[in-house]
C-alpha positions in Angstrom: -10.5 -27.7 -56.2 -14.2 -27.1 -56.1 -15.6 -25.0 -59.0 -18.9 -23.7 -60.2 -18.3 -25.3 -63.6 -17.9 -28.8 -62.1 -21.0 -28.3 -60.0 -23.2 -27.0 -62.9 -22.3 -29.9 -65.1 -22.9 -32.6 -62.4 -25.8 -35.0 -62.5 -28.9 -34.3 -60.4 -29.1 -35.6 -56.8 -30.1 -39.2 -56.3 -33.7 -39.0 -55.0 -34.2 -42.7 -55.3 -32.0 -43.5 -52.3 -32.6 -40.2 -50.7 -35.9 -38.5 -49.9 -36.5 -35.2 -51.8 -37.2 -32.6 -49.1 -38.9 -30.4 -51.8 -37.0 -27.1 -51.1 -34.8 -26.8 -54.2 -31.6 -25.5 -52.8 -29.6 -28.4 -54.2 -30.1 -27.5 -57.8 -30.0 -23.7 -57.6 -26.7 -22.0 -58.3 -25.4 -20.1 -55.3 -25.5 -16.3 -55.9 -25.3 -15.1 -52.3 -29.1 -15.5 -51.7 -31.7 -17.8 -53.1 -34.7 -15.6 -52.2 -36.5 -18.7 -51.1 -38.8 -19.3 -48.1 -36.8 -20.2 -45.0 -37.3 -23.6 -43.5 -39.3 -24.6 -41.6 -42.1 -22.7 -43.4 -44.4 -22.8 -40.3 -43.7 -21.3 -36.9 -45.3 -24.4 -35.4 -43.0 -26.9 -37.1 -39.5 -27.9 -36.6 -36.9 -29.5 -39.0 -36.4 -33.1 -38.1 -32.8 -33.5 -39.2 -29.8 -31.5 -40.6 -26.6 -33.3 -41.4 -23.7 -30.8 -41.3 -21.2 -31.5 -44.1 -23.5 -34.3 -45.2 -23.7 -35.7 -48.7 -26.8 -37.9 -48.3 -26.7 -41.7 -47.8 -23.4 -43.2 -49.0 -22.9 -47.0 -49.1 -19.4 -48.1 -50.3 -16.8 -50.7 -49.5 -15.3 -48.6 -46.7 -18.6 -48.3 -44.8 -21.9 -46.6 -44.5 -22.3 -42.9 -43.8 -24.9 -40.2 -44.2 -28.7 -40.3 -43.9 -31.3 -40.6 -46.6 -33.9 -38.3 -45.1 -32.4 -35.0 -44.0 -31.0 -31.7 -45.2 -27.3 -31.6 -45.9 -25.3 -28.5 -45.2 -22.2 -28.3 -47.4 -19.8 -26.2 -49.4 -21.6 -24.4 -52.2 -19.9 -26.4 -55.0 -19.4 -29.7 -53.1 -20.5 -32.9 -54.9 -21.0 -36.4 -53.5 -17.5 -37.6 -52.8 -17.9 -41.4 -52.5 -20.0 -44.4 -53.3 -22.3 -45.0 -56.3 -23.5 -41.3 -56.4 -19.9 -39.9 -56.5 -19.8 -36.8 -58.6 -23.6 -36.1 -58.4 -25.1 -33.0 -56.7 -25.8 -33.5 -53.0 -29.4 -34.2 -52.2 -31.3 -31.5 -50.2 -28.1 -29.4 -50.1 -28.1 -26.2 -48.0 -25.0 -24.2 -49.0 -22.4 -22.4 -47.0 -19.8 -20.1 -48.6 -16.8 -22.3 -47.5 -15.6 -24.4 -44.7 -14.6 -21.5 -42.5 -17.6 -19.3 -43.3 -20.6 -21.3 -42.2 -23.9 -19.4 -42.1 -27.2 -21.1 -43.0 -29.3 -18.4 -41.4 -30.6 -17.4 -44.8 -32.2 -20.8 -45.2 -32.7 -22.4 -41.7 -34.5 -20.5 -39.0 -33.0 -20.1 -35.5 -33.9 -22.7 -32.9 -35.7 -24.8 -35.5 -33.9 -28.1 -35.8 -34.5 -31.2 -33.7 -31.4 -33.2 -34.7 -28.1 -32.1 -36.1 -25.5 -34.7 -37.0 -21.9 -34.2 -38.1 -19.4 -36.9 -39.1 -15.6 -36.6 -38.9 -15.3 -33.2 -40.5 -13.6 -30.3 -38.8 -15.9 -28.3 -36.4 -14.3 -24.9 -36.4 -15.8 -21.9 -34.5 -18.0 -20.8 -37.5 -19.4 -24.3 -38.0 -20.0 -24.8 -34.3 -21.8 -21.4 -33.9 -24.0 -22.2 -36.9 -25.0 -25.6 -35.4 -25.8 -23.9 -32.0 -27.8 -21.2 -33.8 -30.1 -23.7 -35.6 -30.6 -26.3 -32.9 -33.8 -26.2 -30.8 -33.0 -25.6 -27.1 -36.1 -27.4 -26.0 -36.2 -30.4 -28.2 -32.8 -30.6 -29.9 -29.9 -32.9 -29.8 -26.5 -32.8 -31.7 -24.7 -36.1 -32.5 -21.0 -36.0 -33.5 -19.6 -39.2 -35.0 -15.9 -40.2 -34.9 -14.6 -37.5 -32.5 -12.6 -37.6 -29.3 -14.0 -35.8 -26.2 -10.8 -33.9 -25.8 -10.6 -32.7 -29.4 -10.8 -29.0 -30.3 -13.9 -29.9 -32.4 -15.8 -31.1 -29.4 -14.5 -28.2 -27.2 -16.0 -25.8 -29.8 -19.3 -27.6 -29.7 -19.3 -27.8 -25.9 -18.8 -24.1 -25.6 -21.4 -23.0 -28.1 -24.1 -25.5 -27.2 -23.7 -24.8 -23.5 -25.1 -21.3 -24.2 -28.3 -23.1 -25.4 -28.3 -25.4 -22.4 -27.4 -28.5 -24.4 -24.7 -30.6 -22.7 -22.5 -33.5 -23.6 -23.9 -37.0 -22.7 -21.2 -39.5 -23.9 -23.1 -42.6 -22.8 -26.3 -41.7 -24.8 -27.8 -44.7 -26.7 -28.7 -43.5 -30.2 -32.2 -44.0 -31.5 -32.5 -46.5 -34.4 -32.6 -43.9 -37.1 -29.2 -42.6 -36.1 -27.5 -46.0 -35.9 -25.9 -48.1 -38.5 -23.1 -45.8 -39.7 -20.4 -48.3 -40.0 -17.8 -45.8 -41.2 -17.7 -44.5 -37.5 -17.3 -46.6 -34.4 -18.1 -43.9 -31.8 -20.4 -41.0 -31.2 -20.9 -38.1 -28.8 -24.3 -36.6 -28.1 -25.3 -33.2 -26.8 -28.8 -33.3 -25.4 -31.4 -30.7 -24.3 -32.3 -30.4 -20.6 -35.4 -32.5 -20.9 -33.4 -35.4 -22.3 -30.6 -34.9 -19.8 -33.0 -35.1 -16.9 -34.2 -38.5 -18.1 -30.6 -39.6 -18.6 -29.5 -38.6 -15.1 -32.6 -40.1 -13.5 -32.1 -43.4 -15.3 -28.4 -43.6 -14.5 -29.0 -42.9 -10.8 -31.8 -45.4 -10.5 -29.6 -48.0 -12.2 -26.7 -47.1 -9.9 -24.5 -45.9 -12.8 -23.1 -43.2 -10.6 -20.0 -42.2 -12.5 -22.0 -41.6 -15.6 -24.6 -39.6 -13.7 -22.0 -37.6 -11.9 -20.0 -36.7 -15.0 -23.1 -35.7 -16.8 -24.4 -33.6 -13.9 -21.0 -31.9 -13.4 -21.1 -30.7 -17.0 -24.4 -28.8 -16.4 -22.9 -25.8 -14.8 -25.4 -23.1 -15.9 -28.5 -21.7 -14.2 -30.7 -23.8 -16.5 -28.6 -26.8 -15.8 -28.9 -26.4 -12.0 -32.6 -26.0 -12.3 -32.8 -29.3 -14.2 -30.7 -31.1 -11.6 -33.0 -29.8 -8.8 -35.9 -31.3 -10.8 -34.2 -34.6 -11.1 -33.2 -34.7 -7.4 -36.8 -33.8 -6.4 -38.2 -36.6 -8.7 -35.8 -39.1 -7.2 -36.9 -38.2 -3.7 -40.6 -38.2 -4.5 -40.3 -41.6 -6.2 -38.4 -43.1 -3.3 -35.2 -44.0 -5.1 -32.8 -45.7 -2.7 -29.8 -44.3 -4.6 -30.1 -40.6 -3.8 -27.5 -40.6 -1.0 -25.0 -42.6 -3.0 -25.4 -40.1 -6.0 -25.0 -37.1 -3.6 -21.9 -38.8 -2.0 -20.2 -39.4 -5.4 -20.9 -35.9 -6.5 -19.6 -34.5 -3.2 -16.4 -36.4 -3.4 -15.6 -35.9 -7.1 -15.5 -32.2 -7.4 -19.3 -31.7 -7.6 -19.8 -30.4 -4.0 -21.0 -27.1 -5.3 -23.8 -28.9 -7.1 -24.8 -30.7 -3.9 -24.9 -27.3 -2.1 -27.1 -25.8 -4.8 -29.3 -28.7 -5.8 -29.8 -31.1 -2.8 -31.7 -30.5 0.4 -29.9 -29.1 3.4 -30.2 -32.3 5.5 -28.4 -34.3 2.9 -25.6 -31.6 2.8 -25.3 -31.8 6.6 -24.9 -35.5 6.5 -22.2 -35.4 3.8 -20.4 -32.6 5.6 -20.4 -34.8 8.8 -22.0 -31.9 10.6 -23.6 -32.3 14.1 -27.2 -33.2 13.6 -30.3 -34.4 15.6 -32.2 -37.5 14.4 -35.8 -37.0 15.3 -38.6 -39.6 14.8 -41.2 -38.0 12.6 -44.2 -39.8 14.2 -43.3 -39.3 17.9 -41.2 -36.2 17.5 -38.5 -37.6 19.8 -34.8 -37.1 19.2 -32.4 -40.0 19.4 -30.1 -40.2 22.4 -28.1 -42.8 24.4 -28.8 -44.0 27.9 -27.0 -42.3 30.8 -26.1 -45.8 32.2 -23.9 -48.6 30.9 -24.8 -52.3 30.8 -22.5 -55.1 31.7 -20.8 -54.9 28.2 -20.3 -51.2 28.6 -22.9 -50.5 26.0 -25.8 -48.0 26.3 -29.4 -48.5 25.2 -30.7 -46.0 22.5 -33.8 -44.0 23.2 -36.1 -41.3 21.8 -36.1 -38.4 24.3 -39.5 -37.0 25.4 -38.4 -33.3 25.1 -34.7 -32.8 24.5 -33.8 -31.7 20.9 -30.9 -29.4 21.6 -28.5 -30.7 24.2 -25.2 -32.5 23.5 -26.9 -35.8 24.4 -28.9 -35.7 21.1 -25.9 -34.7 19.0 -24.9 -37.2 16.2 -22.7 -37.4 13.2 -23.0 -39.6 10.1 -19.6 -41.0 9.0 -19.8 -42.2 5.3 -18.1 -45.3 3.9 -18.1 -46.2 0.2 -18.3 -49.9 -0.4 -20.0 -52.3 -2.9 -21.0 -49.3 -5.1 -23.0 -47.7 -2.3 -22.5 -45.4 0.6 -23.2 -46.7 4.2 -22.8 -44.8 7.4 -21.6 -45.2 10.9 -23.7 -43.2 13.3 -21.7 -41.5 16.0 -22.9 -40.0 19.3 -20.8 -37.1 20.4 -21.9 -37.1 24.0 -20.9 -40.7 24.8 -18.3 -41.2 22.1 -20.2 -44.3 20.9 -21.5 -45.8 17.6 -25.0 -47.0 17.0 -25.5 -50.7 16.4 -28.3 -53.3 16.5 -28.4 -56.3 18.9 -27.4 -59.7 17.7 -30.5 -61.1 19.5 -34.1 -60.6 18.6 -37.3 -60.3 20.7 -40.4 -62.4 20.1 -41.4 -60.2 17.1 -38.0 -60.5 15.4 -37.1 -56.9 16.3 -33.6 -55.9 17.6 -32.8 -53.4 20.3 -30.4 -50.6 19.4 -27.3 -49.8 21.4 -24.4 -47.4 21.5 -21.0 -49.1 21.7 -17.4 -47.8 22.0 -16.3 -50.1 19.1 -17.4 -49.7 15.5 -15.8 -52.7 13.8 -18.8 -54.9 13.0 -21.2 -54.7 10.0 -24.1 -54.2 12.4 -22.6 -50.7 13.1 -23.3 -49.7 9.5 -26.5 -48.2 8.2 -28.0 -47.2 4.9 -29.5 -43.7 5.0 -32.3 -43.3 2.5 -34.1 -39.9 2.0 -37.4 -39.4 0.4 -40.0 -36.7 0.1 -43.4 -37.1 1.8 -45.5 -34.0 1.0 -43.1 -31.2 1.8 -41.2 -33.1 4.5 -37.8 -34.7 3.8 -37.8 -38.0 5.8 -35.1 -40.7 6.1 -35.2 -44.4 6.5 -32.2 -45.6 8.5 -31.6 -49.2 7.7 -29.1 -51.5 9.3 -26.6 -52.9 6.8 -26.3 -56.4 8.4 -29.9 -57.1 9.4 -31.8 -55.0 6.8 -34.0 -53.6 9.6 -35.1 -49.9 9.7 -34.9 -48.0 12.9 -38.1 -47.2 14.8 -39.2 -46.1 18.2 -41.3 -48.2 20.6 -45.0 -47.4 20.7 -44.7 -47.6 24.5 -43.0 -45.1 26.8 -41.1 -45.5 30.0 -41.8 -43.6 33.2 -39.9 -40.6 31.7 -42.0 -40.6 28.5 -39.0 -41.9 26.5 -39.2 -44.7 23.9 -36.7 -47.5 23.2 -35.0 -47.6 19.8 -35.4 -50.8 17.7 -34.7 -52.3 14.4 -38.0 -53.3 12.9 -38.5 -56.9 11.6 -40.6 -55.8 8.6 -40.2 -54.2 5.2 -37.7 -51.3 5.7 -39.3 -49.5 2.7 -42.9 -50.1 3.7 -45.6 -47.6 4.7 -45.0 -47.9 8.4 -44.6 -44.3 9.5 -42.8 -45.1 12.7 -39.8 -45.8 10.5 -39.6 -42.2 9.3 -36.9 -39.8 10.7 -36.1 -36.2 10.2 -32.5 -35.1 10.3 -31.5 -31.5 11.0 -28.4 -29.6 11.8 -27.9 -29.0 15.5 -25.3 -26.5 16.5 
């Protein structure tokens, strides 16, 4: 049982292993209020690190725990429990009344801590609320060591930190100063929106879609949605080829509401398999199939001089998930045909595009890659088998229409004839 007598007679904290943070809470008896200046002393400063239920750095035979350079929140009479400093006062201690009455607001200012850590100890509602109170919403992170994501402790933290727009990021790699605690083999991190945006962007660009999706789905607040929109915009402006796969995975794993709120309408129309027009951005001609069949019962694909509304220019994108990416079959409603590229090339290495009644070859599949150019959302439509992006011919026929080709060049290059605009067409 913890007592004031034991605490008063205990040895001073070890400030050889641990850094003395100057504010003398560790060695003052707790009388309800210390009447000391709150930390941080300046409005322009933040506290680097608070370890909740911490006892300072402990190195003993069972493992390493604690940190040598932080404030340690703990019970008013708690002493170091293990290691060579066992029985000494806790370094840089900030007291709470007991384990179910956690309130450090007399010592730590609101929104003033960059990092809060907690290791293995119970996180009741009072403890969780105090952690959420002190953490900086703009720069803060909370790291919990040795907990299961489904535990009541983590549920408490999730609920309280969500109100500060800090969300759980289970795959977060700890910075070096928070590593090396061998007493615990797992950690869970709650990150601020700025850090979360970096995490989502990195995971999408590295095609770690499940991680990106799980993180994104947890960010179901207004602030979270605004952060997701910023990430999507950045992905589009930097030309990431993984945006559509990310959107597809969200759409098909319970995150469809996020797609509706955070992704451009054209991407939503594609994933909903809505009827759309596919218009070349350079020539402003909509994709259609020829009225006539060739000897194989296929139809040439064209850009139409003027038609952007009839059934002839109605298409649907049919998604298929394979090889950790989404590809599409492009289906024409008027002719009941699927777009493909020819097996043969012309003298430039380009391939004509056709509509066919079958859809069973890899040349019927296309990557659909959106990006932002200025304020325009454009798409590159790249054949899966031949890695050729669709374009319209620079020449017109007697009707002013242009043939559709697969271009024998860099599908991600600067050639503007490869740019398409996709819009809902009801």
